[in-house]
TORLO-100914 format. One record per residue (C-alpha): x, y, z; residue in one letter. Coordinates in steps of 0.2 Angstrom, whole numbers. Layout:
N
@X = X Y = Y Z = Z code = A
...
//
This chain:
243
@X = 595 Y = 629 Z = 344 code = M
@X = 593 Y = 615 Z = 328 code = F
@X = 599 Y = 601 Z = 335 code = F
@X = 590 Y = 608 Z = 350 code = M
@X = 573 Y = 609 Z = 341 code = N
@X = 576 Y = 590 Z = 331 code = I
@X = 580 Y = 581 Z = 350 code = N
@X = 563 Y = 590 Z = 356 code = E
@X = 555 Y = 584 Z = 342 code = A
@X = 562 Y = 563 Z = 345 code = L
@X = 553 Y = 564 Z = 363 code = K
@X = 540 Y = 570 Z = 357 code = D
@X = 540 Y = 556 Z = 345 code = W
@X = 541 Y = 541 Z = 361 code = G
@X = 561 Y = 544 Z = 364 code = L
@X = 568 Y = 548 Z = 380 code = N
@X = 581 Y = 561 Z = 383 code = D
@X = 598 Y = 546 Z = 379 code = K
@X = 589 Y = 538 Z = 367 code = E
@X = 585 Y = 555 Z = 357 code = A
@X = 603 Y = 559 Z = 360 code = K
@X = 610 Y = 544 Z = 356 code = V
@X = 600 Y = 544 Z = 340 code = Y
@X = 605 Y = 559 Z = 335 code = L
@X = 623 Y = 557 Z = 339 code = A
@X = 622 Y = 538 Z = 329 code = T
@X = 616 Y = 548 Z = 315 code = L
@X = 629 Y = 561 Z = 312 code = Q
@X = 643 Y = 549 Z = 314 code = L
@X = 635 Y = 536 Z = 303 code = G
@X = 645 Y = 516 Z = 303 code = L
@X = 651 Y = 520 Z = 320 code = S
@X = 660 Y = 512 Z = 339 code = R
@X = 649 Y = 515 Z = 352 code = V
@X = 666 Y = 524 Z = 362 code = N
@X = 665 Y = 536 Z = 347 code = D
@X = 643 Y = 539 Z = 349 code = I
@X = 648 Y = 539 Z = 369 code = A
@X = 657 Y = 553 Z = 366 code = K
@X = 648 Y = 564 Z = 355 code = K
@X = 631 Y = 560 Z = 363 code = A
@X = 640 Y = 568 Z = 378 code = G
@X = 635 Y = 549 Z = 390 code = I
@X = 642 Y = 535 Z = 396 code = L
@X = 650 Y = 521 Z = 385 code = R
@X = 640 Y = 508 Z = 397 code = E
@X = 623 Y = 519 Z = 397 code = T
@X = 626 Y = 522 Z = 379 code = T
@X = 627 Y = 501 Z = 372 code = Y
@X = 610 Y = 503 Z = 384 code = F
@X = 604 Y = 514 Z = 375 code = V
@X = 611 Y = 508 Z = 360 code = L
@X = 602 Y = 490 Z = 362 code = N
@X = 583 Y = 497 Z = 367 code = S
@X = 586 Y = 507 Z = 349 code = L
@X = 589 Y = 491 Z = 340 code = I
@X = 575 Y = 485 Z = 348 code = Q
@X = 562 Y = 500 Z = 341 code = R
@X = 572 Y = 495 Z = 321 code = G
@X = 581 Y = 514 Z = 324 code = L
@X = 595 Y = 507 Z = 325 code = V
@X = 605 Y = 493 Z = 318 code = G
@X = 623 Y = 486 Z = 319 code = Y
@X = 635 Y = 476 Z = 308 code = V
@X = 652 Y = 466 Z = 315 code = L
@X = 669 Y = 469 Z = 309 code = K
@X = 683 Y = 458 Z = 316 code = S
@X = 673 Y = 455 Z = 330 code = G
@X = 666 Y = 473 Z = 337 code = V
@X = 651 Y = 479 Z = 334 code = K
@X = 648 Y = 497 Z = 321 code = F
@X = 632 Y = 506 Z = 327 code = F
@X = 621 Y = 514 Z = 309 code = E
@X = 605 Y = 525 Z = 313 code = A
@X = 590 Y = 520 Z = 300 code = A
@X = 582 Y = 529 Z = 292 code = D
@X = 575 Y = 545 Z = 300 code = P
@X = 559 Y = 538 Z = 288 code = G
@X = 558 Y = 525 Z = 297 code = K
@X = 551 Y = 537 Z = 312 code = F
@X = 537 Y = 537 Z = 299 code = I
@X = 534 Y = 519 Z = 297 code = S
@X = 535 Y = 515 Z = 313 code = I
@X = 520 Y = 528 Z = 318 code = L
@X = 509 Y = 522 Z = 303 code = K
@X = 514 Y = 505 Z = 310 code = E
@X = 505 Y = 511 Z = 327 code = K
@X = 491 Y = 519 Z = 321 code = E
@X = 486 Y = 505 Z = 311 code = T
@X = 486 Y = 491 Z = 327 code = K
@X = 475 Y = 505 Z = 334 code = M
@X = 462 Y = 506 Z = 322 code = K
@X = 462 Y = 486 Z = 324 code = E
@X = 458 Y = 489 Z = 342 code = I
@X = 449 Y = 502 Z = 346 code = L
@X = 433 Y = 493 Z = 344 code = P
@X = 438 Y = 480 Z = 358 code = N
@X = 445 Y = 496 Z = 370 code = L
@X = 426 Y = 507 Z = 367 code = E
@X = 417 Y = 488 Z = 371 code = E
@X = 430 Y = 488 Z = 386 code = I
@X = 424 Y = 507 Z = 389 code = K
@X = 405 Y = 505 Z = 386 code = K
@X = 406 Y = 487 Z = 399 code = S
@X = 414 Y = 499 Z = 414 code = I
@X = 398 Y = 501 Z = 428 code = I
@X = 398 Y = 520 Z = 432 code = E
@X = 392 Y = 527 Z = 446 code = K
@X = 377 Y = 539 Z = 446 code = P
@X = 378 Y = 558 Z = 449 code = V
@X = 368 Y = 565 Z = 462 code = V
@X = 364 Y = 584 Z = 463 code = E
@X = 354 Y = 590 Z = 477 code = L
@X = 343 Y = 607 Z = 476 code = Y
@X = 336 Y = 618 Z = 487 code = E
@X = 323 Y = 633 Z = 489 code = G
@X = 311 Y = 639 Z = 471 code = K
@X = 328 Y = 642 Z = 465 code = E
@X = 335 Y = 625 Z = 466 code = G
@X = 319 Y = 620 Z = 458 code = L
@X = 320 Y = 631 Z = 443 code = K
@X = 338 Y = 625 Z = 441 code = T
@X = 330 Y = 605 Z = 439 code = I
@X = 317 Y = 614 Z = 424 code = L
@X = 330 Y = 621 Z = 416 code = D
@X = 340 Y = 607 Z = 416 code = D
@X = 325 Y = 596 Z = 408 code = I
@X = 324 Y = 612 Z = 395 code = I
@X = 344 Y = 611 Z = 390 code = K
@X = 342 Y = 590 Z = 391 code = T
@X = 329 Y = 594 Z = 376 code = K
@X = 324 Y = 578 Z = 380 code = Q
@X = 307 Y = 567 Z = 379 code = P
@X = 299 Y = 569 Z = 397 code = M
@X = 288 Y = 559 Z = 409 code = W
@X = 283 Y = 567 Z = 424 code = A
@X = 272 Y = 558 Z = 440 code = Y
@X = 266 Y = 577 Z = 444 code = A
@X = 258 Y = 584 Z = 464 code = N
@X = 248 Y = 597 Z = 459 code = Y
@X = 256 Y = 608 Z = 473 code = K
@X = 272 Y = 611 Z = 463 code = I
@X = 261 Y = 623 Z = 448 code = F
@X = 253 Y = 632 Z = 465 code = E
@X = 273 Y = 636 Z = 473 code = L
@X = 281 Y = 637 Z = 457 code = L
@X = 266 Y = 650 Z = 447 code = Q
@X = 277 Y = 661 Z = 443 code = F
@X = 291 Y = 651 Z = 432 code = E
@X = 280 Y = 636 Z = 430 code = F
@X = 274 Y = 644 Z = 411 code = P
@X = 289 Y = 648 Z = 407 code = H
@X = 295 Y = 632 Z = 410 code = F
@X = 280 Y = 626 Z = 401 code = V
@X = 283 Y = 639 Z = 386 code = E
@X = 302 Y = 635 Z = 383 code = K
@X = 296 Y = 616 Z = 384 code = R
@X = 283 Y = 619 Z = 370 code = I
@X = 295 Y = 629 Z = 362 code = R
@X = 307 Y = 616 Z = 362 code = N
@X = 299 Y = 605 Z = 355 code = K
@X = 300 Y = 593 Z = 370 code = I
@X = 286 Y = 579 Z = 372 code = Y
@X = 278 Y = 577 Z = 391 code = A
@X = 269 Y = 563 Z = 394 code = R
@X = 261 Y = 569 Z = 414 code = I
@X = 251 Y = 558 Z = 426 code = I
@X = 244 Y = 567 Z = 440 code = Q
@X = 227 Y = 570 Z = 452 code = E
@X = 213 Y = 578 Z = 445 code = R
@X = 209 Y = 595 Z = 446 code = V
@X = 199 Y = 607 Z = 442 code = P
@X = 208 Y = 619 Z = 434 code = S
@X = 215 Y = 608 Z = 421 code = L
@X = 197 Y = 604 Z = 412 code = K
@X = 204 Y = 618 Z = 401 code = R
@X = 219 Y = 612 Z = 397 code = T
@X = 211 Y = 596 Z = 387 code = S
@X = 209 Y = 606 Z = 371 code = G
@X = 229 Y = 611 Z = 370 code = V
@X = 237 Y = 597 Z = 373 code = N
@X = 243 Y = 591 Z = 356 code = R
@X = 247 Y = 609 Z = 354 code = K
@X = 260 Y = 608 Z = 368 code = E
@X = 266 Y = 593 Z = 363 code = Y
@X = 256 Y = 584 Z = 380 code = R
@X = 247 Y = 571 Z = 384 code = E
@X = 242 Y = 571 Z = 405 code = M
@X = 230 Y = 555 Z = 412 code = R
@X = 225 Y = 555 Z = 430 code = F
@X = 229 Y = 548 Z = 444 code = S
@X = 215 Y = 537 Z = 456 code = P
@X = 228 Y = 540 Z = 470 code = I
@X = 236 Y = 561 Z = 474 code = V
@X = 254 Y = 557 Z = 472 code = L
@X = 264 Y = 570 Z = 487 code = K
@X = 281 Y = 572 Z = 478 code = S
@X = 287 Y = 576 Z = 459 code = N
@X = 297 Y = 564 Z = 448 code = V
@X = 303 Y = 568 Z = 430 code = F
@X = 311 Y = 558 Z = 420 code = I
@X = 320 Y = 563 Z = 404 code = Y
@X = 336 Y = 557 Z = 393 code = G
@X = 347 Y = 546 Z = 406 code = D
@X = 341 Y = 558 Z = 422 code = R
@X = 329 Y = 557 Z = 436 code = V
@X = 322 Y = 570 Z = 444 code = A
@X = 315 Y = 571 Z = 461 code = L
@X = 305 Y = 585 Z = 471 code = I
@X = 295 Y = 587 Z = 485 code = N
@X = 288 Y = 604 Z = 489 code = V
@X = 285 Y = 604 Z = 503 code = S
@X = 281 Y = 623 Z = 510 code = E
@X = 294 Y = 624 Z = 521 code = R
@X = 311 Y = 619 Z = 512 code = N
@X = 306 Y = 610 Z = 493 code = P
@X = 319 Y = 601 Z = 488 code = I
@X = 326 Y = 592 Z = 472 code = G
@X = 338 Y = 578 Z = 468 code = V
@X = 340 Y = 574 Z = 451 code = I
@X = 350 Y = 557 Z = 448 code = I
@X = 360 Y = 554 Z = 433 code = E
@X = 360 Y = 534 Z = 428 code = D
@X = 356 Y = 525 Z = 411 code = R
@X = 347 Y = 509 Z = 421 code = I
@X = 338 Y = 521 Z = 435 code = I
@X = 331 Y = 532 Z = 422 code = A
@X = 325 Y = 516 Z = 410 code = D
@X = 319 Y = 506 Z = 423 code = T
@X = 307 Y = 522 Z = 429 code = Q
@X = 300 Y = 524 Z = 413 code = R
@X = 297 Y = 507 Z = 414 code = Q
@X = 287 Y = 508 Z = 430 code = I
@X = 278 Y = 525 Z = 423 code = F
@X = 274 Y = 516 Z = 407 code = N
@X = 262 Y = 503 Z = 418 code = I
@X = 255 Y = 518 Z = 430 code = L
@X = 251 Y = 527 Z = 411 code = W
@X = 240 Y = 511 Z = 405 code = D
@X = 231 Y = 513 Z = 421 code = V
@X = 228 Y = 529 Z = 423 code = A
@X = 211 Y = 539 Z = 418 code = K
@X = 211 Y = 549 Z = 400 code = P
//
């Protein structure tokens, strides 16, 4: 059982089964010939010789020549720790390069489709969950469709101090909100045209919502470039919209 545990530990370190057995046999025998090591490890002589060469290349086994015959000897077990430290040092040196490679990969956008009022509520919950500032083009029908759900969304947004900028058509009921916009972490401007759908931009996500009375649907697109582009468009429209 003792040697089985050692064998497993050596394999966890990175040796294969035969390498672990040959190293252990060489360590137990001390300076010895390949025939003795093969017998101790229970492996064919030809295979043992090949494995010993692999261990020599790793610095885990050395040899000396006596009268033209090779005698092999296992390196001090502390060599395993030294090799690990060398690997760690090398990995730390190249880690910034690996991270740059990962960043350079263009990932495909993640797209999620939601249907019905419950689906739209899921989108609103996702906005709160990200806790990122929100930019929105709004069609007032969304407030009518979600007349019970939307006030709760606004409460959660205020509670989480999520700042919002909103562009939508001017309707009489919005006059009552102008006095509390700052308190509710909101700025609002009005579009000269009626927007037919809703766009919410938050973090790396864009939510598109169609408030059709028959079958309201929403789509969340998670992609940093798409979200940044939508924010650029929003800022242009913000500058021309009326306070």
